[in-house]
C-alpha positions in Angstrom: 18.9 8.9 -25.0 16.6 11.7 -23.7 16.5 14.0 -20.7 13.3 13.4 -18.7 11.6 14.9 -15.7 9.1 13.3 -13.4 7.7 13.2 -9.8 9.1 10.3 -7.9 8.9 8.7 -4.4 12.0 6.9 -3.1 11.3 3.2 -2.4 14.9 2.2 -1.5 18.5 3.1 -2.0 21.7 1.0 -1.9 25.3 1.9 -2.0 27.0 1.5 -5.4 30.8 1.4 -5.8 32.8 4.0 -3.8 30.5 7.0 -3.7 27.3 6.4 -5.6 23.9 5.0 -4.9 21.4 2.9 -6.9 18.0 4.4 -6.1 14.6 2.7 -6.8 11.8 5.2 -7.4 8.1 4.9 -8.0 7.5 7.6 -10.6 4.5 9.3 -11.9 5.4 8.9 -15.6 7.4 5.7 -15.7 6.2 3.6 -12.8 8.9 1.8 -10.9 12.4 2.5 -12.1 16.0 2.4 -10.8 18.7 4.9 -11.4 22.3 5.6 -10.5 23.0 8.8 -8.5 26.7 9.4 -9.1 28.6 10.7 -6.1 25.5 10.7 -3.9 27.5 9.5 -0.9 30.1 12.3 -1.1 29.8 14.7 1.8 29.6 17.7 -0.6 27.2 15.9 -3.1 24.5 18.1 -4.6 22.0 15.4 -3.7 22.6 15.6 0.0 20.1 13.3 1.8 17.5 13.5 -0.9 17.5 9.8 -1.7 16.1 8.5 1.6 13.1 6.2 1.4 9.7 8.0 1.6 11.1 11.2 0.1 8.8 12.8 -2.5 10.9 14.3 -5.2 11.1 15.8 -8.7 13.9 14.1 -10.5 15.7 14.8 -13.8 17.4 11.9 -15.4 19.0 10.6 -18.6 16.7 7.9 -20.0 17.7 5.1 -22.4 15.1 2.5 -23.0 17.6 -0.3 -23.5 19.2 0.3 -20.1 17.9 -1.1 -16.8 19.7 1.6 -14.8 19.1 5.2 -15.7 21.2 8.2 -14.5 19.9 10.9 -12.2 21.2 14.4 -13.0 19.3 16.5 -10.5 16.6 16.3 -7.9 14.6 18.4 -5.4 11.8 18.0 -2.9 8.2 18.2 -4.1 7.0 17.6 -0.5 8.8 16.8 2.7 6.9 14.5 5.1 8.3 15.7 8.3 6.0 13.8 10.7 6.7 10.3 9.3 10.0 9.7 11.0 9.0 11.1 14.4 6.3 8.5 15.2 6.8 4.7 15.2 3.3 3.8 13.9 3.4 6.4 11.1 6.9 5.5 10.1 6.3 1.7 10.1 3.1 2.0 8.1 4.7 4.5 5.6 7.5 2.1 5.1 5.0 -0.8 4.6 3.4 1.2 1.8 6.6 1.6 -0.2 7.5 -2.0 0.5 4.2 -3.1 -1.0 4.7 -1.0 -4.1 8.3 -2.2 -4.5 7.1 -5.9 -4.4 3.9 -5.8 -6.4 4.6 -3.3 -9.1 6.6 -4.2 -12.2 9.4 -2.1 -13.6 8.5 0.8 -15.9 4.8 0.2 -16.1 3.2 3.6 -15.8 0.2 3.8 -13.4 -0.6 7.4 -12.5 -3.5 6.3 -10.3 -1.2 4.1 -8.2 1.4 6.9 -7.9 -1.3 9.4 -6.8 -2.7 6.8 -4.2 0.8 6.4 -2.8 1.6 10.1 -2.6 -1.8 11.0 -1.1 -1.5 8.1 1.4 1.9 9.3 2.6 0.4 12.8 2.8 -2.5 11.5 4.9 0.0 9.7 7.3 1.9 13.0 7.6 -1.2 14.9 8.6 -2.5 15.7 12.2 -5.4 14.0 13.9 -5.2 10.9 11.7 -5.1 7.2 12.4 -2.2 5.5 10.6 -3.8 2.0 10.6 -6.7 3.4 8.6 -4.2 4.5 5.9 -2.8 1.0 5.6 -6.2 -0.5 5.1 -7.4 2.2 2.7 -4.1 2.1 0.7 -4.0 -1.7 0.3 -7.7 -1.9 -0.6 -7.5 0.7 -3.3 -4.2 -0.6 -4.6 -6.0 -4.0 -5.2 -8.7 -2.2 -7.0 -6.2 -0.2 -9.2 -4.5 -3.5 -10.1 -7.8 -5.1 -11.2 -8.6 -7.2 -8.1 -11.7 -5.4 -7.0 -13.3 -7.0 -3.9 -17.1 -7.5 -3.8 -18.7 -6.3 -0.6 -22.3 -6.2 -1.8 -23.6 -9.5 -3.2 -23.5 -13.1 -2.1 -21.1 -15.2 -4.2 -23.5 -18.2 -4.1 -27.0 -16.8 -4.7 -26.1 -13.3 -6.0 -28.5 -11.6 -3.7 -27.6 -8.3 -2.0 -26.1 -8.7 1.5 -27.7 -6.3 4.0 -24.7 -5.5 6.2 -26.8 -3.3 8.4 -28.7 -6.4 9.6 -26.1 -9.2 9.5 -23.5 -9.3 12.2 -20.9 -11.6 10.5 -20.4 -13.1 7.1 -18.0 -15.5 5.5 -15.7 -14.0 2.9 -14.0 -16.1 0.2 -10.8 -14.2 -0.5 -9.8 -16.2 -3.6 -13.1 -15.4 -5.3 -13.2 -11.9 -3.8 -16.7 -11.9 -2.3 -18.9 -12.7 0.7 -21.5 -15.4 1.3 -24.8 -14.5 2.9 -26.1 -16.0 6.2 -28.6 -18.2 4.4 -26.1 -19.7 2.0 -23.5 -20.1 4.8 -25.8 -22.6 6.5 -26.0 -24.6 3.2 -22.3 -24.4 2.3 -20.7 -24.6 5.7 -18.1 -27.4 5.0 -17.4 -26.1 1.5 -16.7 -22.6 2.8 -13.9 -23.8 5.0 -12.3 -25.8 2.2 -12.5 -22.7 0.0 -10.4 -20.7 2.5 -13.3 -18.5 3.7 -13.1 -16.7 7.0 -15.4 -14.8 9.2 -15.5 -11.0 9.1 -17.9 -8.7 10.9 -20.5 -6.8 9.0 -19.3 -3.5 10.5 -15.8 -4.2 9.1 -17.2 -4.8 5.6 -19.2 -1.6 5.8 -16.0 0.3 6.6 -14.1 -1.4 3.8 -17.0 -0.6 1.4 -16.8 3.1 2.5 -13.1 3.1 2.0 -13.5 2.4 -1.7 -15.2 5.9 -2.0 -13.1 7.9 0.4 -9.9 9.9 -0.2 -6.8 8.8 1.7 -7.1 11.9 3.9 -10.8 11.3 4.7 -10.1 7.6 5.5 -7.2 8.5 7.7 -9.5 10.6 9.9 -12.3 8.0 10.2 -13.3 7.2 13.8 -13.7 3.5 14.8 -12.9 1.1 17.5 -9.4 -0.3 17.6 -10.8 -3.8 17.1 -12.3 -2.8 13.8 -9.0 -1.2 12.7 -7.2 -4.5 13.4 -9.9 -6.4 11.5 -9.9 -4.3 8.3 -6.1 -4.2 8.3 -5.8 -8.0 8.5 -8.5 -8.4 5.8 -6.5 -6.1 3.5 -3.2 -7.8 4.1 -4.8 -11.3 3.5 -6.5 -10.0 0.3 -3.4 -8.4 -1.1 -1.3 -11.5 -0.3 -3.7 -13.8 -2.1 -4.2 -11.7 -5.2 -0.7 -10.1 -5.8 1.2 -13.4 -5.8 4.4 -11.6 -4.6 3.5 -10.4 -1.1 4.3 -13.0 1.5 5.0 -10.7 4.4 5.5 -7.0 5.1 8.8 -6.6 6.9 8.1 -3.0 7.9 5.1 -4.2 10.0 7.1 -6.6 12.1 7.6 -4.1 14.9 3.9 -3.4 15.0 3.2 -7.2 15.0 5.0 -7.4 18.4 2.8 -4.7 19.9 -0.4 -5.0 21.9 -2.5 -4.8 18.7 -3.2 -7.6 16.3 -1.4 -7.0 13.0 -0.6 -9.0 9.9 2.2 -11.4 10.8 1.4 -11.6 14.5 1.4 -15.1 15.8 
């Protein structure tokens, strides 16, 4: 057994026995892991309210490789995201990010790039003058890339020619194969495209998605665009993650937003 220290973001916490909690973290050094926080529910506990979802902490814990549950010995804030709980959109989307991580990431598989993406995305959501829906799309897209499911926004799947998104208005995108089909090939393959699960997406949406692969979470969160484009890129990212992760059927945290005036994943 060893004493370890790492940055961690709380994904979820459940009560355990009379006074403790089992907390699931996404950590910088160990990926997703669960640990027991003894006495965390006691009114005078040293942990206080540290183990609420979305909290960005530094934790010290006793680690034993043969044990599924570790033991947290101490913890403190790295950063407190004060704006996330005061705005419905920001809170719902922040919760959707940690829900996605909890579902698609495996236990104790270190991925510092994914941890940094999550931490920076929550930081972007917490910032002023930002668009929360942008963060959802940027996060999901770059998570897919980090997991090895990089989408192609540049070349036609059928003829391999570059697609000029500045000239074309809409293209078909084959999610399973992770790429678009140009206008010329669409006319040839029309019936086959539908059977392959392709759907129409606007060229402006693909241009934004392409730019999001190069932008930081903070820059993407500030990007100006029409609401219709935000809806379109968000739905694309949800469909893409759902297809390629294999474990993401829905995002419960987005159910409230799916009942709003805007189109969101899961809205009927």
